[in-house]
C-alpha positions in Angstrom: 60.5 -27.3 9.8 59.0 -30.7 8.6 55.6 -29.5 9.9 55.8 -26.3 7.9 56.7 -28.2 4.8 53.7 -30.5 5.2 51.4 -27.5 5.7 52.8 -25.8 2.6 52.4 -29.0 0.5 48.8 -29.4 1.6 48.1 -25.8 0.8 49.5 -26.1 -2.7 47.4 -29.2 -3.3 44.3 -27.4 -2.1 45.1 -24.5 -4.5 45.7 -26.9 -7.4 42.4 -28.7 -6.8 40.5 -25.4 -6.5 42.1 -24.1 -9.7 41.1 -27.2 -11.5 37.5 -27.2 -10.5 37.2 -23.4 -11.1 39.2 -23.2 -14.3 40.2 -19.7 -15.2 38.5 -17.9 -18.0 39.8 -14.9 -20.1 37.5 -11.9 -19.9 36.3 -9.4 -22.6 34.3 -6.2 -22.5 33.2 -4.9 -25.9 32.0 -1.4 -26.6 30.9 -1.0 -30.2 29.4 1.8 -32.3 28.2 0.9 -35.8 26.9 3.1 -38.6 25.0 1.0 -41.1 24.3 1.9 -44.7 21.4 -0.2 -45.9 21.7 1.1 -49.5 25.3 -0.3 -49.9 24.9 -3.1 -47.4 28.0 -1.8 -45.7 28.9 -0.5 -42.3 31.6 1.2 -40.4 32.4 0.4 -36.8 34.5 1.3 -33.8 35.3 -1.2 -31.1 36.9 -0.7 -27.7 37.8 -4.1 -26.2 38.9 -4.4 -22.6 40.8 -7.7 -22.3 41.7 -9.3 -19.0 44.3 -12.0 -19.0 43.2 -14.4 -16.2 45.6 -17.1 -17.5 49.0 -17.9 -15.9 50.6 -17.2 -19.3 52.3 -14.1 -20.9 50.8 -13.3 -24.3 52.9 -11.7 -27.1 50.2 -12.1 -29.8 46.4 -11.9 -30.0 44.1 -13.1 -32.7 40.7 -11.9 -34.0 38.1 -13.8 -36.0 37.0 -12.0 -39.2 34.2 -14.4 -40.2 32.7 -12.4 -43.1 35.9 -12.9 -45.1 34.8 -16.5 -45.6 32.2 -15.3 -48.1 34.6 -14.6 -50.8 35.6 -16.7 -53.9 38.6 -18.8 -53.1 38.2 -18.7 -49.4 38.7 -21.9 -47.4 35.0 -22.2 -46.9 34.4 -21.9 -50.6 37.1 -24.4 -51.5 36.0 -26.9 -48.9 32.4 -26.7 -50.1 33.4 -27.3 -53.7 35.7 -30.3 -52.9 33.9 -32.3 -50.2 31.9 -35.2 -51.6 28.6 -34.2 -50.0 28.5 -30.4 -49.8 25.9 -28.4 -47.9 23.0 -27.8 -50.3 22.9 -24.2 -49.1 26.5 -23.5 -50.0 27.8 -25.8 -52.8 29.6 -23.5 -55.2 27.6 -20.3 -54.4 30.5 -18.5 -52.8 32.6 -18.9 -55.8 30.0 -17.0 -57.9 29.7 -13.9 -55.7 30.3 -10.6 -57.3 32.3 -7.8 -55.5 29.1 -6.2 -54.4 27.8 -9.6 -53.0 30.8 -10.8 -51.1 31.4 -10.3 -47.4 34.4 -8.7 -45.8 35.8 -7.2 -42.6 38.7 -4.7 -43.1 40.6 -3.3 -40.2 41.5 0.3 -40.7 43.1 1.0 -37.3 44.2 -1.1 -34.3 45.8 0.2 -31.1 46.9 -1.6 -28.0 46.8 0.6 -24.9 46.7 3.6 -27.2 49.7 2.6 -29.4 49.5 1.3 -32.9 50.4 -2.4 -33.4 51.3 -4.5 -36.4 48.6 -6.8 -37.7 48.1 -9.1 -40.7 44.9 -10.4 -42.2 45.1 -14.1 -43.0 41.7 -15.2 -44.4 39.3 -15.2 -41.6 41.9 -14.6 -38.9 43.6 -11.3 -37.9 47.1 -12.0 -36.5 48.2 -9.2 -34.2 51.8 -8.8 -33.0 52.0 -6.9 -29.7 54.6 -4.2 -28.8 53.7 -4.7 -25.1 53.4 -8.1 -23.5 50.1 -9.1 -21.8 51.2 -10.3 -18.4 49.1 -12.7 -16.2 46.5 -10.9 -14.2 46.6 -7.7 -16.3 44.0 -5.7 -18.1 44.5 -4.2 -21.6 42.5 -2.2 -24.1 42.4 -2.6 -27.8 40.8 0.2 -29.9 39.8 -0.9 -33.4 38.2 0.6 -36.4 36.8 -1.5 -39.2 34.8 -1.4 -42.5 32.5 -4.3 -43.5 30.2 -5.5 -46.1 27.2 -7.8 -45.6 27.3 -10.8 -48.1 24.3 -12.2 -49.8 23.2 -14.8 -47.4 24.9 -18.1 -48.1 25.2 -19.6 -44.6 23.9 -18.2 -41.3 24.8 -14.6 -41.9 24.0 -12.2 -44.7 21.3 -10.2 -46.5 18.2 -10.8 -48.6 17.8 -14.5 -47.9 15.3 -16.8 -49.6 12.6 -15.8 -47.1 13.1 -12.1 -47.7 14.7 -11.2 -44.4 16.8 -8.0 -44.9 19.7 -8.7 -42.6 20.8 -11.7 -40.4 23.9 -10.3 -38.7 25.8 -13.2 -37.2 29.6 -13.4 -37.0 29.6 -9.7 -38.1 32.3 -8.0 -36.0 36.0 -8.5 -35.3 35.9 -11.0 -32.4 38.8 -11.9 -30.1 39.7 -15.6 -30.3 39.5 -17.7 -27.2 42.7 -18.5 -25.3 42.2 -21.2 -22.7 44.2 -23.9 -20.9 45.0 -25.4 -24.3 46.3 -22.1 -25.8 44.9 -20.1 -28.6 42.0 -21.3 -30.8 42.4 -19.2 -33.9 40.8 -21.7 -36.3 39.8 -20.4 -39.8 36.1 -20.3 -40.4 35.0 -23.2 -42.6 31.3 -23.1 -41.7 31.0 -25.3 -38.7 31.0 -24.4 -35.0 32.1 -21.5 -32.7 34.0 -20.9 -29.5 34.1 -17.5 -27.7 35.3 -15.6 -24.7 32.9 -14.7 -21.9 32.3 -11.1 -21.4 30.0 -8.1 -21.6 28.8 -6.3 -24.8 27.7 -2.7 -25.1 26.5 -2.2 -28.7 25.0 0.8 -30.5 23.6 0.2 -33.9 22.6 3.2 -36.1 20.5 2.4 -39.1 17.4 3.5 -41.0 14.4 4.0 -38.7 12.2 1.7 -41.0 14.0 -1.4 -39.6 12.9 -3.4 -36.6 16.0 -4.8 -34.9 16.2 -8.0 -32.8 19.4 -8.7 -30.9 21.3 -10.4 -28.2 21.0 -8.5 -24.9 18.6 -5.9 -23.5 17.5 -2.8 -25.4 18.4 0.3 -23.3 16.3 3.0 -25.1 12.9 1.3 -25.9 11.0 4.6 -25.5 13.0 6.1 -28.4 12.5 3.0 -30.5 9.0 1.7 -30.2 8.5 -1.2 -32.5 6.9 -3.3 -29.8 9.8 -2.8 -27.3 7.7 -0.4 -25.3 4.0 0.6 -24.9 4.8 4.0 -26.2 4.0 4.6 -29.8 7.0 6.2 -31.6 6.6 7.6 -35.1 9.6 7.8 -37.3 10.0 9.9 -40.5 11.1 8.3 -43.7 14.9 8.6 -44.0 15.4 9.1 -40.3 18.1 7.0 -38.6 17.7 5.4 -35.2 20.4 4.3 -32.8 19.6 1.0 -31.0 21.5 0.5 -27.8 21.9 -3.0 -26.5 23.7 -4.3 -23.4 24.4 -8.1 -23.1 26.1 -9.2 -19.9 28.0 -12.5 -19.5 27.8 -13.8 -23.0 30.3 -15.0 -25.6 28.9 -13.5 -28.8 26.5 -10.9 -30.1 24.0 -11.4 -32.9 21.4 -9.0 -34.4 18.9 -9.1 -37.3 16.9 -6.3 -39.0 13.9 -6.3 -41.2 11.3 -3.8 -42.3 8.4 -6.2 -42.0 9.1 -7.8 -38.5 6.1 -8.4 -36.2 7.3 -8.3 -32.6 5.5 -10.3 -30.0 6.3 -10.8 -26.3 5.3 -13.6 -24.0 6.2 -14.3 -20.4 7.7 -17.6 -19.3 7.5 -16.4 -15.7 8.2 -13.2 -13.7 11.9 -13.4 -14.5 11.9 -14.3 -18.2 10.3 -12.8 -21.3 10.4 -14.4 -24.7 10.4 -12.1 -27.8 9.3 -13.3 -31.3 10.2 -11.5 -34.5 8.7 -12.7 -37.8 7.3 -11.4 -41.0 3.5 -11.0 -40.9 3.1 -12.3 -44.4 4.8 -15.7 -43.7 2.5 -18.0 -41.8 1.9 -15.5 -39.0 -0.9 -17.8 -37.6 1.6 -20.6 -37.3 4.0 -18.4 -35.3 1.1 -17.5 -32.9 0.6 -21.2 -32.3 4.3 -21.8 -31.8 4.8 -19.1 -29.2 3.1 -20.8 -26.2 4.9 -24.1 -27.1 8.2 -22.3 -27.0 7.4 -20.9 -23.6 6.6 -24.4 -22.4 10.0 -25.6 -23.8 11.8 -23.1 -21.5 9.7 -24.2 -18.5 10.6 -27.9 -19.2 14.3 -27.1 -19.6 14.4 -25.0 -16.4 13.0 -27.9 -14.5 15.0 -30.8 -16.1 18.4 -29.2 -16.7 18.8 -26.0 -14.8 17.6 -22.4 -14.7 18.2 -20.2 -17.7 19.7 -17.1 -16.0 19.0 -14.2 -18.4 15.7 -12.2 -18.4 15.1 -12.4 -22.1 15.3 -14.7 -25.1 14.4 -13.9 -28.7 13.3 -16.2 -31.5 14.0 -14.4 -34.8 13.1 -15.3 -38.3 16.4 -15.2 -40.1 16.2 -17.9 -42.8 18.8 -20.6 -43.4 17.6 -23.4 -41.1 18.4 -22.5 -37.5 21.4 -21.2 -35.6 21.9 -20.5 -32.0 23.4 -17.4 -30.4 23.5 -16.1 -26.8 20.0 -15.0 -25.8 18.6 -15.4 -29.3 18.3 -17.7 -32.3 17.9 -17.2 -36.0 15.5 -19.7 -37.6 13.7 -20.4 -40.8 10.2 -19.0 -40.6 8.1 -20.5 -43.4 7.4 -23.9 -41.8 4.4 -25.8 -40.6 3.8 -26.0 -36.8 5.6 -29.3 -36.0 8.7 -28.2 -38.0 8.6 -24.6 -36.7 8.4 -25.7 -33.0 11.0 -28.4 -33.6 13.7 -26.0 -34.9 12.7 -23.4 -32.2 13.0 -26.0 -29.5 16.4 -27.2 -30.8 18.0 -23.8 -31.2 16.7 -22.5 -27.9 18.0 -25.5 -26.0 21.4 -24.5 -27.3 21.1 -21.8 -24.7 22.0 -24.4 -22.1 24.7 -26.4 -23.9 26.3 -23.7 -26.1 25.2 -20.4 -24.6 25.8 -21.2 -21.0 28.2 -24.2 -20.8 30.1 -22.9 -23.8 32.0 -26.1 -24.6 34.5 -25.7 -27.4 32.0 -27.0 -29.9 34.6 -27.0 -32.7 36.4 -29.8 -30.8 33.5 -31.3 -29.1 30.5 -30.6 -31.3 28.8 -33.8 -29.9 28.6 -32.1 -26.4 26.7 -29.3 -27.9 24.7 -30.5 -30.8 24.2 -34.0 -29.4 23.2 -33.0 -26.0 20.8 -30.4 -27.5 19.3 -33.1 -29.7 18.9 -35.4 -26.7 17.1 -32.7 -24.7 15.1 -31.7 -27.8 13.7 -35.2 -28.1 12.6 -35.1 -24.4 11.0 -31.7 -24.8 9.2 -32.6 -28.0 7.9 -35.8 -26.4 6.3 -33.6 -23.7 4.9 -31.1 -26.1 3.5 -33.8 -28.5 3.0 -37.0 -26.4 3.6 -40.3 -28.1 4.0 -43.9 -27.1 7.2 -44.2 -29.3 10.7 -43.8 -27.8 11.7 -40.2 -28.4 15.4 -41.2 -28.7 14.9 -44.1 -31.0 15.3 -42.2 -34.3 18.7 -40.8 -33.3 19.9 -44.3 -32.3 18.9 -45.6 -35.7 20.6 -42.7 -37.4 23.8 -43.6 -35.7 23.5 -47.3 -36.6 22.8 -46.4 -40.2 26.1 -44.3 -40.3 28.0 -47.2 -38.8 26.7 -49.6 -41.5 27.6 -47.0 -44.2 31.3 -47.3 -43.3 31.6 -43.5 -43.1 31.7 -43.1 -39.3 34.6 -41.2 -37.7 35.4 -40.8 -34.0 33.7 -38.1 -32.0 37.2 -36.7 -31.3 37.4 -35.5 -34.9 37.4 -31.6 -35.1 34.1 -30.4 -36.5 35.8 -28.9 -39.6 37.8 -32.0 -40.4 35.2 -34.7 -40.9 35.6 -36.3 -44.4 31.9 -35.9 -45.1 29.1 -33.7 -44.0 27.1 -36.8 -43.2 29.7 -38.1 -40.8 29.9 -34.8 -39.0 26.1 -34.4 -38.8 25.3 -37.9 -37.6 28.2 -38.0 -35.2 27.5 -34.6 -33.7 23.7 -34.7 -33.5 22.8 -38.4 -33.4 25.7 -40.1 -31.8 26.1 -37.2 -29.3 22.4 -37.8 -28.3 23.0 -41.6 -28.2 26.0 -40.9 -25.9 23.7 -39.4 -23.2 20.8 -41.9 -23.7 23.2 -44.8 -23.4 24.9 -43.2 -20.4 21.5 -43.3 -18.7 21.5 -47.1 -19.5 24.9 -47.5 -17.9 24.5 -45.4 -14.7 20.7 -45.4 -14.4 18.1 -42.9 -15.6 17.8 -41.1 -12.3 21.6 -40.6 -12.0 21.7 -39.3 -15.5 19.0 -36.7 -14.7 20.7 -35.5 -11.5 24.1 -35.6 -13.1 23.0 -33.4 -16.0 21.6 -30.8 -13.5 24.9 -31.0 -11.5 26.9 -30.6 -14.7 25.0 -27.5 -15.7 25.1 -25.9 -12.3 28.8 -26.6 -11.7 30.2 -25.8 -15.2 28.0 -23.0 -16.6 30.2 -20.1 -17.8 33.4 -22.3 -17.6 33.8 -24.1 -21.0 33.7 -27.7 -19.8 35.5 -30.5 -21.7 34.6 -34.2 -21.9 36.6 -35.1 -18.8 34.8 -32.5 -16.8 31.5 -34.2 -17.7 32.9 -37.6 -17.0 34.0 -36.7 -13.5 30.5 -35.2 -12.7 28.9 -38.5 -13.8 31.4 -40.6 -11.9 30.8 -38.7 -8.7 27.0 -38.8 -9.2 26.8 -42.5 -10.0 29.8 -44.0 -8.1 30.9 -45.8 -11.3 34.2 -45.7 -13.1 33.5 -44.5 -16.6 36.8 -44.1 -18.4 36.1 -47.1 -20.6 32.9 -45.5 -21.9 34.5 -42.2 -22.9 37.5 -43.9 -24.4 35.6 -46.3 -26.6 32.4 -44.5 -27.6 34.0 -41.1 -27.9 37.5 -41.9 -29.0 37.0 -44.8 -31.4 34.4 -46.2 -33.8 34.2 -49.5 -32.0 30.6 -50.9 -32.0 28.4 -52.7 -29.6 27.0 -56.1 -30.6 25.8 -58.6 -28.0 23.8 -61.7 -28.7 22.1 -64.6 -26.9 24.1 -67.6 -28.2 21.9 -70.3 -26.6 19.4 -71.2 -24.0 19.8 -74.7 -22.7 17.6 -76.8 -20.4 19.5 -78.1 -17.4 17.1 -80.1 -15.3 14.7 -77.7 -13.7 17.0 -74.8 -14.5 17.9 -72.9 -17.7 21.4 -72.0 -18.7 21.9 -68.9 -20.8 25.0 -68.2 -22.9 25.7 -64.7 -24.1 28.3 -63.5 -26.5 30.1 -60.3 -27.2 30.5 -60.0 -30.9 31.3 -56.3 -31.1 34.5 -54.7 -30.0 33.0 -52.4 -27.3 32.1 -53.8 -24.0 28.9 -52.9 -22.1 27.0 -53.9 -18.9 23.9 -55.8 -19.8 20.2 -55.9 -18.7 18.9 -59.3 -19.7 15.2 -59.4 -19.2 13.4 -62.7 -19.0 9.6 -62.8 -19.4 7.8 -66.0 -18.1 4.7 -67.5 -19.4 3.0 -66.9 -16.1 3.2 -63.1 -16.7 6.1 -62.3 -14.4 9.3 -60.8 -15.5 12.9 -60.6 -14.1 16.0 -58.6 -15.1 19.4 -60.3 -14.8 21.8 -57.4 -14.5 25.4 -58.0 -15.5 27.8 -55.2 -14.5 31.0 -54.6 -16.5 33.9 -55.3 -14.3 35.7 -52.1 -15.3 32.8 -50.1 -13.8 33.8 -51.1 -10.3 30.3 -50.7 -9.1 26.7 -51.3 -10.2 24.0 -48.9 -11.4 21.0 -48.0 -9.3 17.8 -48.3 -11.4 14.4 -49.7 -10.8 12.9 -50.2 -14.3 11.9 -53.8 -13.7 9.8 -55.4 -11.0 12.6 -57.8 -10.0 16.3 -57.5 -10.7 18.9 -60.1 -9.9 22.5 -58.9 -9.7 24.9 -61.3 -11.4 28.7 -61.4 -11.3 30.8 -58.9 -13.3 31.7 -59.6 -16.9 35.4 -59.0 -17.7 35.6 -57.2 -21.0 38.1 -59.6 -22.7 35.9 -62.7 -22.3 33.8 -63.2 -25.5 31.2 -65.3 -23.7 29.3 -65.2 -20.4 27.0 -67.9 -18.9 24.5 -67.8 -16.1 21.7 -70.0 -14.9 18.0 -69.2 -14.3 16.1 -71.2 -11.6 13.2 -71.8 -13.9 12.4 -74.5 -16.5 13.1 -73.6 -20.1 9.5 -74.4 -20.9 8.4 -71.7 -18.5 10.3 -69.0 -20.5 8.3 -66.9 -23.0 11.1 -64.5 -24.1 14.6 -63.4 -23.2 15.7 -60.0 -24.4 19.0 -58.0 -24.1 18.1 -54.4 -23.1 14.4 -54.2 -24.0 14.7 -50.4 -23.2 16.8 -50.1 -26.4 19.0 -47.5 -24.8 22.1 -49.5 -25.6 23.1 -48.7 -29.2 23.6 -52.4 -30.3 24.2 -52.3 -34.0 22.7 -55.7 -34.6 19.3 -56.2 -32.9 18.6 -59.5 -34.6 20.6 -61.6 -32.1 19.3 -59.7 -29.0 16.3 -61.9 -28.2 15.2 -65.5 -27.7 13.3 -67.0 -29.4 13.8 -65.3 -32.7 12.6 -66.1 -36.2 15.5 -64.4 -37.9 18.3 -66.3 -39.6 21.1 -67.1 -37.2 18.8 -66.9 -34.1 19.9 -68.3 -30.8 19.4 -72.1 -30.5 17.1 -73.9 -28.1 19.0 -77.0 -26.9 17.8 -80.1 -25.2 18.7 -80.9 -21.6 22.4 -81.3 -21.0 23.8 -84.8 -20.8 24.8 -85.4 -17.2 
């Protein structure tokens, strides 16, 4: 009997570990038919949603996002924009001034669960649905929904008739089931920040005037009936005719489309398994788009090599106005830009395909894991496209330091919608998130960061990873314990500030005293350059790491004893005369985000520089 109990216990542990590493995901399958009226800017749609409950929980309610309802006077997005101290210049008070024909809305006219009508209530941008029949674990259910909608004048991301003259940018346009995961429902109101969605398959038919060219998530199923650059076959359409565009998108968590009567449609190959589509107005810097296209192709090649293979066979870059915004298999970007700006926004938004489109982290809670990691990778890609001697990550580090000095910084654990200022959100999510990865490379070594990011992508794509999932990957890859880094740099606003307190001649040796002035501890590279042209790195691990990084940036590295984080000072001795030393620098790679660089080197001409002392009295 005891043997059997032990076997059962071991089996349960194995199942638990397996379940943790292969976290369950809910599953959706959308079938949508939409009839679009371009005169009224309105459309009617039917939606059949097949929902699979892969969770261990019984569901008695479900929730849908109704994003377009945010574009109405008095909405939470409107009020937030009018009350925050630094509103988005694209929004400000514009929503409050929309007329009834300019607002956006989604109105549910019918909703059935497994063929039976259910009770539902529209609460701003969320539809609350009370079920008559429970959704038990492991069961599959269908929801049949009918809805009417109106496209708002473009304020943010979605809408019509934007400043660049694009007819329709259709993002967040359909009733979308909210995500339910190991933390429960995520039925957050739409305030204009980030998104989180359920993995699934989309089968979408869009019927609209034949004069429009449509770009969308997914693969067009009827190109020979459409033409417009989707097939070699020329298709002539009569004025007033309507076309039905049929798209299928497998294994994505959202569906975007755009339509314009003036789109030019180009196609370029990345390789035999991936085509890139480009949609832009021919009267808006068409020559610049032509220059951008091969650079965008190179971006995908670089990302495939450095971070992991993009698994779909298509990606579309679509002129949509309003900056840039990523969606599965496509992006909407501003089109009227010079080449450096155009390729920069294209690179950034397309790289989201890895961190938002495929990893699908809850970016509302962890926007730094999406925007920040995308910014980090963007900096690397842009440095390859436009080689420069400058550090590609330096500007993001400085942006973070500037925020710290402004006094506006908030922890990365802050929900994207809840930052007190737009600046705090933007710098935290984009800059500090990028700094997080760059600095992680300093802690565990550049090579381990690179291999860890590939492992992270390959093990967690399509699984909605959280910060701990990333931490465990990096710990396994590096052999270091990293709790302390996540706890302090993500969970607090503690800052890093190390200095060289003094360099003291001690006979034929030199004694160095370092000091930790900031609240956040770090391991240190202290690089000494000698007057004879040689150089040596004195590497001081942080005791809490329980190991040392593996990195060969310097010709010679001397491993010193660990530094316990509570000790404000640390001393070590160099077996060289002080007169032989040309310079001592803490982290010359500048990957560590030290907020005060003035005390990081010796000698220094700045006020309060480390002191050179005479030989110690024996």
